[in-house]
N, C-alpha and C positions, 0 to 999 in steps of 0.2 A: 224405848231402849235406844233407838238411834239418836234421839235428842240428848239422852244422858251422855252418850259417848262424845258427842260434839261439845257439850259443856265441859266435860273433863279435859278435853284437848285444849280448849280456850284457857282454862285455868292454868294448865302446865305452861303454856306459852307466856302468859302474864307473869308467872313466877320467875321464869328465866329472864325476862326483860328487867324486872326489878333488881335481880341479883347483878346483872351486867351494869346497870346504872350506878349501883352502889360501889362496885369495884372501880369503875372509871373515876368516880368522884374521889375515892380514897387515893388512887394513883396520882391524880392531878394535884391533890393537896400535898403529896410528898415531893413533887417536882418543884412547884412554885411556892409552896408555903405561903400563898396569899400575896406574893409580891409580883409586880409587873415585870415582863421580860425586857431588858435594856436593848435599844437599837444600836448596832455597831457604828462607830464613827468612821466615815469615809476617809481613806488615806489619799491626800492630794499629792501627786508626784511633783518633786522639785525640778523645775526647768533649769537646764544648764545655762551658765552665764559665760560669755566670751568677751575678751578685750580685743579691740582693733589694734593690731600690732604692725610693726614695720620689720621687713626681713626679705629673704630671698625665696623665690618659687622656682622649682625645677620640674619641668614636664618631660617625662621620659616614658618610653614604651618598652615592653619586654617581649621578646620572641624566643624561639628555640631553633636549634639546628643540629646537624651531625658533623663530626669531623670526617673529612674525606680527602683523598689525594688530590692535589692540584692537577697533576698530569695522569690521565688514564687513557689508554689507547685500546680501541676495540680490535678484536681479532676476527678475520673473516677470510674465507677462500674466494678467489675470483672465478671459480667454476663449480659446477655441480659435481658431486661424487660421493664415494663411500670411504669413511675413515678406515685406513688400514693399519696405521701406527699412531700411538699417542704416547708422548714422552714425559708429560707433566700431569700433575693433579692440582686441584684447587688449593691455593695458599702456598704452593711451591714458589721459590725464588728462582728467577732466571736472569741470565745475562743477555744483553743485546745480541741479536742474531742467533741465539740458541734455537734449534729446531723444536717446535712444539707439537706438530701433528703433520701427518702425510696422508694424502688420499691414494686410493688404489689407482694405479696408472697402467694396468696391464693392457686394457683396450687401447689406450692412447699409444702405448709403445708398439702395438701391432700396426696401428695406423701410421705411426712414424716410419716403420720399416717399409710399408707399402709406398709411402710418399717418397722415401729416399730412393727406392727402386725406380719410381716414375721419374724422379729427377735425374737419375743416372742415365735412363733411356733418352730423355730429352737432351741431356748434355752430349750424349754420344752422337745423336743425330745432328746436333748443332756443330760439333767438332768435325764430323765427317763432311758436312756441307762446307765448312770453313776450309778444310784441306782441299776439297775439290775446287773451290773457287781460287785458292792460292795457286794450285797447279795450272788452272785455266788462265789465270792472270800471267803467270810466267810464260806460258805458251803464246798468249796474245802479244806480250811484249817482244818475244822473239819474232813473231810474224810481222809485227810493225817494223822491227829493225830490217828484216828481209825485204819488206816492201819499200822502205826508204832507200836501201842499197840498190834495189832494182831501178828505182826512179832516178837516183843519182847516176847510175850507169847509163840509162837510156839518154839522159841529157848529155852525158859526156860523149856518146857515140853519134849524136845527131850531127848532120852536116850543116853547113852554113852557106846559103840559107837552108832552113829545114825543109825537107820534103814532106809530102803528105804521109808517107810511111813513118817518118820520124815523129811527126805530131801525133799520129795515132798511137805509137808506142809509148810516148811520154804521157798522153792522156790516160792510157791503160794503167801505167804504173802509178799515176796520181790517184786513180780510183782504188787501186789495191792498197795504197797507203791509207786512204780515207776509211776503207772497210776495216783494216787492221786497227786503226785508231778507235773506230766505233765499237769494235768488239772489246777493246781494252776499257773504254769508258763504261760500257755496260757492267763489266766485272767490278768496277770501282764502287758500285752500289753495295757490294758486300753480300753477306748472307741474307736470306729471306727473313724479313722482320718477324714473320709469324713463328719461325723457329726460335728466335730470341725471346719472344713472348712466352712460348712454351716452357723454356728453361726458367724464365722469371716466375711464371705461375707455379711451377713445380717447386722452386726454391721457397716461395712465400708459404706454400702449404707445409713444407718441412719446418720452416721457421715458426709458423703458427702452432703446429703440434708440439714442437720442442718447447715453445714458451708455455704452453698449457702444462706440459710435464714439469717444467721448472716451477710453475706457480702452484703445483699440487701440494706443496709443503708450506706451512706457516712458520715463520721465524719470529722471535720476540722483537718487536719494534723498539723497545727500550729495556733497560735493566730495571727490574722491579719484582713485584709479587703478582702471581696469577690470582686476581681477586674474584674472577668469575670464569666458569668453564661449563659449557652446556653440551658437550659431546662425549661419546665413548667409542671404542673400537667397534666397527661395524655399522655405525650410524650413518644415515644418509644426510648430506648437507646440501643447502641451496646456495648458489653463488651470491656473494655480497650480503649474506645474512650473518649478523654477529653471532659468534659461537663462544666468545670469551673476552676477558679484559685483563690487561697487564697494567699495573699501577705503580708509580714511583712512590714508595712508602716513606721516603726521606723528605718529602716536600708536601706538607699538609695544610689544609685550610678548613674553615667552618662554612658549610653551605646551609642555606635556610630558605624555606618556602614561605613567602609573605603574601598575604592577600593583596590583590591589586589596588584596593582602595587605600591601603596604608603606604604604598610605594612613593606617592608624591611628597611625603614628608621626610623621606630619607634622601641622603646625598652621598655620593662616593667621596671618601675621605673622612666621613664621620667616625669619631672614636666610639668604641663600645667596651663594656666591661662584661666578662664572661665568668661563669662558674658551672660546675657539674649540676645537671638537673636532678640526679638521684642522690647526690651527696654534696649539697651546697656547703661552701666554706671558703676555700681558697679562691681568690678573685684574680683573674689575669686579663690583660687588655689586648685589644686589636683594633683594626680599622676596616671599614667597609671598602673593599677593593673594586667591586663591580656590582651594578644593579641591572635588572632586566631592561631591555629596550621598551620604551624610548627614554628611560631615565638614566641609562648608563650603557656600559660596553659589555655586559655579561653575554656569553655565547648561548645561554639558555635562559630559562625562566626562574632561575634561582638567584638569591642574594649571596654573594661571595664575601667572606670576611677573612682577612689575613691576620695571623698572629703577630703581635708587635715585635716579639723576639725572633720571628721567622719560623718558630715551631712551638707547639703546645708543650706544657709540662710533660716530663717523661712518662708519667703514669696515665696520661690521656692518650688513648689509642684511636685508631681508625674505627669509625662507627659509634664512638662515644657520643652521648647526647649532652649538649650544653645549652643552657639558657643564657641569653645576653640582653643587656639593657643599652638603649640608645637614648642619649639626651637630645630631645627634639628642640626644646626652647627653654630659656631661662629669663627670669626677671630679678633684678637686684634692688634691694632697698625700696620695696614697694609696700603699700598697705595691704594687709591680708586678714582673712578670717578662715576658720575651718569651713569646709564645704557644708558641714551639717548645720551651720548657723544661717544659711541662706534659705529663704522661703519663696516659693513660686505659687501664685494663686491668681486666677482670673486674668492671666496675661501679664501680671505684674511680677517683677523680681524685687524683693524687698527684705529688710530685716526689721526686727523690733528692738529699738534702742531704749534702754532704761536710764533715766536721769532723775536722781533724787526721788526715786519711788514712782515716777511717772513713766509709763511706757508709750512709745510712739512708733508708728510704722514709717520707715524711711526707704524710698526707692533707691536702688543702687545699680550701678553699671559694672559688670564684671569683666575681668581680663583673663589672663592665663590661669589655668588650673593644673595642679599637679601635687602629688604626694599628700593628698588630703587638705591642701590649702588652695584658696582661690584669691586672685588679685582683685582688690577693690579700686576701680578706676575713678568712680565718682560716687558721691553720696555720703561718705563718712570721713571722719577725722581720726587721727591716732588717739588711742587710750579711751575711746568711747566704749561703753559696755553694751553688749548685745545679748538679748534673751533668746535662747535656742528654742526650736519648736517643741 
């Protein structure tokens, strides 16, 4: 029984295999119909041909920058404090010397009153001492006059020859004159210098506090627009920390950050062409006015470009982004090829010259490259045909 089942299973499998082979043969005949499948012909790309021409090559670089005011002045307080009054907002226009902000000076004003009182006391002591010395001087002058009169009288009353009594009287009167003169000389030294120093110190204190109060307000250093403002009423500020900027919006330039490796090929006085970065079209011109040190006189690390007409077009505003091109070098009436015609392999720089169907590798020496062209210094002649890679 078991062997019968196995034989039936083998028979079924064999039948299925025969049916499958027959179907495959029929399908294959329908596809090929007995003919061999053709092999596709390979498409050989046509290599470009270039003629060695004579012409001009311009090497230029393109950079970008932003329109900024030429003159911008930072605002800062010369002392610490808290903002009590603020008279402007960002983008407001101000005139020179307009008050922009004031610090709270209540504590300074209290200190000023105390300093003024101390000055008044010191001045009163000094004045009193001066008056006392003046009275003492007048008294000493009178005493000197009295002593001199006494001396003159003693001399006039002395007998001739003088007696011992006469000499004694005269000597005594001379001593009185000397003492009176000494007293007057001492008074000539004037008021005690320490009292003068006290007054001077008190006056300096008053002046210093008054100067701090006067400097507690910021005024516009120039006429222009407040282009930056970092404070509000009640804010604490630190001395000499910038809190805003006023810019002259009538005098603009283009400023650009250029990588240091590119700076050596730029020069102050180079002409540039500019256009809007986001809306290219209108082209306007300018000149590099300042380069960063050591290549120029720029006060910062930016390249400064002046507009040729003194100002940009009317619709170009501060903070507008512009791209600009600088012609670095030119070659006129030289042999050139497209840069794509040049081959470099194994340390060689060469081209493939085609002449009457024969191709030959020729080494070349290149010069200036720009705008898709490269100067051929050696190796080729005009009108030769070169096969591209």
